[in-house]
C-alpha angles and dihedrals in degrees: 000000000000119000120250135207089267091058095054108028126110106244097194105071124174109227137175132215123245092255094052106123117248089237088058092046091052092048088052093051092047097044097047092035088232123160093212145000126211120236111221137177126232092275093053096257114149112242101173144316128253111210136188084251091064088052095051089048086055090055097043128089116269109254112220113220111260113238145159129226110232128172092343093308135096121249112195116216091199135027106283085207089077086059092052092050093048091052093048090053092048091051098040118123101176135045093248089059095049102037127105111235095199097086120174108233142173138194120249094249095056112121119250093235090057090049094050092049090049092049090053097039092048097034091237124167093191146015125203116222112221136181123231092276093053096254118144116258099166148310134258121205134182087254088061089054091053091047089053090056090043094052090064095250103139120226116223114276092018113132115250 
């Protein structure tokens, strides 16, 4: 029988609350050498994810949206919403203000082959495993997939 998310996920996940300071989140990422940390509410529901990329965005220069002036108006050459999102991350002081709310998730019964395919297709480094109510059960990273192969548990279609 094919392994599922529940079989390979890490069940102990370090998380932060929405009110955790950005400085404390950065310290946690640096200390634990994590690429991201989930933001959860008091009931364990996933609200978002703070990544290293969010921290790098905070340290980077703000990119003003490119635009042209045409007939007295402004024509943006890129989405000005991107500028707003960058500015919000730079000014953020809590996890809730800097986190991404579009979090890649899976259910615990998803087959590992589907998870691996999704990770590659969407260039994902991690997937949060949630129950039906959106509560965090675990996390699966690319390193977990490597350990699965290393453990001798053959993935489907792998030569013996």
